[in-house]
C-alpha positions in Angstrom: 115.7 116.7 81.8 116.8 117.8 78.3 115.0 120.3 76.1 113.2 119.6 72.9 114.3 120.5 69.4 111.9 122.8 67.5 108.9 121.1 66.2 109.1 123.5 63.1 111.3 126.4 62.3 109.4 129.6 62.5 110.4 133.2 61.7 111.6 135.0 64.6 111.5 131.8 66.7 113.5 131.7 69.9 114.8 128.2 70.0 118.3 129.4 69.0 118.2 132.2 71.5 116.6 130.4 74.4 120.0 129.9 76.2 120.3 133.7 76.3 117.2 134.0 78.6 117.0 133.2 82.4 115.7 129.9 83.5 112.0 129.8 84.5 111.3 130.7 88.1 107.8 129.1 88.3 106.2 125.8 87.7 104.2 127.6 84.9 105.5 129.1 81.6 103.1 131.3 79.6 104.0 132.4 76.0 101.4 134.8 74.9 102.8 135.0 71.3 103.5 131.3 71.1 104.8 130.7 67.6 107.0 127.7 67.7 107.4 128.0 71.5 111.1 128.1 71.3 111.6 129.1 75.1 109.1 126.5 76.4 110.8 123.7 74.3 113.9 124.3 76.3 111.8 123.5 79.5 109.1 121.0 78.3 108.4 119.4 81.7 107.0 122.6 83.2 103.4 123.4 83.0 103.3 125.4 79.6 100.5 127.5 78.4 100.7 128.7 74.8 98.6 131.6 73.4 98.4 132.5 69.8 95.7 134.4 67.7 96.8 132.6 64.5 94.4 129.8 63.7 97.1 128.0 61.9 99.6 128.2 64.8 96.9 127.2 67.3 95.8 124.4 65.1 99.4 122.9 64.8 99.8 122.9 68.5 96.3 121.3 69.1 97.4 118.7 66.7 100.8 118.1 68.3 99.4 118.0 71.9 97.0 115.0 70.7 98.6 113.2 68.0 100.0 109.7 68.4 103.8 109.2 67.5 102.7 106.5 65.0 100.7 108.9 63.2 103.5 111.4 62.8 105.8 108.5 61.6 103.1 107.7 59.0 103.1 111.1 57.3 104.7 110.5 53.9 107.2 112.8 52.1 106.0 115.3 49.7 106.0 113.7 46.2 108.4 114.9 43.6 106.7 117.9 41.9 103.9 117.8 44.3 102.6 119.8 47.2 101.5 119.3 50.8 98.0 119.1 49.4 98.8 115.8 47.9 99.2 114.2 51.1 96.5 112.2 52.7 96.6 113.9 56.1 94.6 116.3 58.0 94.9 120.1 57.5 96.8 120.7 60.8 99.5 118.1 59.7 99.7 119.8 56.2 100.4 123.1 57.9 103.1 121.4 60.0 104.7 119.9 57.0 104.3 123.2 55.1 106.5 125.0 57.7 109.2 122.4 56.9 109.1 123.5 53.2 111.2 126.6 53.8 113.6 128.0 56.4 111.9 130.0 59.1 108.8 131.2 57.4 105.8 133.0 58.9 103.3 130.8 57.1 103.2 127.2 55.9 104.4 126.7 52.3 102.9 124.2 49.8 106.3 122.9 48.3 109.8 122.6 49.3 112.0 125.7 48.7 115.1 125.8 46.6 117.0 126.1 50.0 115.4 123.0 51.3 115.9 120.9 48.2 119.6 121.8 48.0 120.8 121.8 51.6 122.1 118.4 52.8 121.1 118.6 56.4 118.9 115.6 57.4 116.4 118.0 59.2 116.5 120.7 56.5 113.1 119.8 55.3 110.3 117.2 55.9 111.7 113.8 56.0 112.5 110.6 58.1 114.8 112.6 60.5 112.1 115.2 61.2 109.3 112.7 61.6 111.3 110.7 64.1 112.3 113.8 66.1 108.7 115.0 66.4 107.4 111.5 67.1 109.8 111.1 69.9 108.9 114.4 71.4 105.1 114.7 71.4 104.7 112.4 74.4 106.6 115.0 76.4 104.2 117.9 75.7 100.9 116.1 76.4 100.5 118.3 79.5 100.8 121.5 77.6 97.8 123.8 76.8 97.1 125.9 73.8 94.7 128.9 73.7 93.7 130.4 70.4 93.3 134.0 71.0 94.9 137.4 71.8 97.5 137.9 74.3 94.7 139.3 76.6 93.3 135.7 76.7 96.2 134.5 78.7 95.3 133.6 82.2 96.2 136.2 84.8 98.4 134.0 87.0 101.8 134.1 88.6 104.1 132.5 86.1 107.3 132.9 84.1 106.2 135.0 81.2 108.2 134.8 77.9 106.5 137.4 75.8 107.8 137.5 72.2 105.5 139.6 70.0 106.3 140.5 66.4 109.0 143.3 66.4 107.7 146.7 66.2 110.2 147.4 63.2 110.0 146.2 59.6 111.0 142.8 60.6 107.7 142.4 62.4 105.7 143.4 59.4 106.0 139.8 58.0 103.8 138.4 60.5 100.2 137.9 59.7 99.0 139.1 63.2 100.5 141.9 65.1 99.5 143.8 68.3 97.1 146.6 67.8 99.2 148.9 70.0 102.7 148.3 71.4 102.1 151.0 74.1 99.1 148.9 75.4 101.1 145.7 75.1 103.8 147.3 77.2 101.3 148.3 79.9 99.9 144.8 80.0 103.5 143.3 80.3 104.0 145.6 83.3 100.8 144.1 84.9 101.8 140.5 84.7 102.6 138.7 87.9 105.8 136.5 88.3 109.0 136.8 86.3 108.3 138.7 83.0 110.7 138.8 80.1 109.6 140.7 76.9 111.6 140.2 73.7 112.4 142.9 71.1 115.1 144.0 68.6 117.4 146.7 69.2 115.8 150.1 68.6 112.4 149.3 70.2 111.4 151.8 72.9 107.8 150.8 74.1 109.5 149.3 77.2 112.9 150.1 78.7 114.7 147.3 77.0 118.3 146.3 77.7 120.8 144.6 75.4 120.6 140.8 75.4 122.9 139.4 72.7 123.2 138.6 69.0 121.8 135.5 67.3 122.2 134.3 63.7 119.5 135.2 61.3 120.0 134.0 57.7 123.4 135.2 56.6 123.5 138.0 59.3 122.6 138.6 62.9 120.0 140.3 65.0 120.8 142.4 68.1 118.3 141.2 70.6 117.0 143.1 73.6 114.8 142.3 76.5 112.8 143.9 79.4 112.6 142.3 82.8 109.9 143.4 85.4 112.6 142.5 88.0 116.0 141.1 88.1 116.0 137.4 87.3 117.7 135.0 89.9 119.0 132.7 87.1 120.7 135.1 84.7 124.1 136.4 84.4 123.3 139.5 82.4 126.3 138.8 80.0 125.9 139.5 76.5 126.8 136.6 74.2 126.4 135.6 70.6 124.8 132.5 69.4 125.9 131.2 66.0 125.3 127.6 66.3 122.9 125.3 64.2 119.1 125.2 64.3 
């Protein structure tokens, strides 16, 4: 079956880069730094376990896993000159709408940014097209699970692990939550069972990363690298560039 479009655009999200990574080799996918779950959205019919220590991210996912499509469709637009706080909806829904107020932010915003107001895309900001997209997709993630906690709280099971922590360089400093120790995280990655892919940006050395490809980031691009615990079955290993739309 086809994958899902992103439920929101998140800074460093892997929805655009997901085609670069190998297909899952297990019925279960685990993302210990879930964010917007760009990799899992490509394979929504697998058993998906998301883990994130951010109460905002975990709260949005709890909301999406339980909400009815009609409730999504009933969320109004942000009034002109107003903020998400003007909307008569729950806090988790406000956070969701808040992420649509800017392009790939690390935290929800209160009002649409200049970029959102001026871009002509139907899905640039919160509106009818985004509501319809999310409402059509939430029934397909009912079987997913969200754990609010640190990566250590992920279940110790054999799975396809897509591990996408904040980058260890300056780009990762924008996240509100970061690993306490990348060396400890690297050791933990090596102990996972199944297929493990760990994402980083070129220059990282806390695992023996290899080049993956380049993805569009704003007006430039990001050189992505990856570490595998073994050679994946469904991966060509060829570097490619992704410059398509969100």
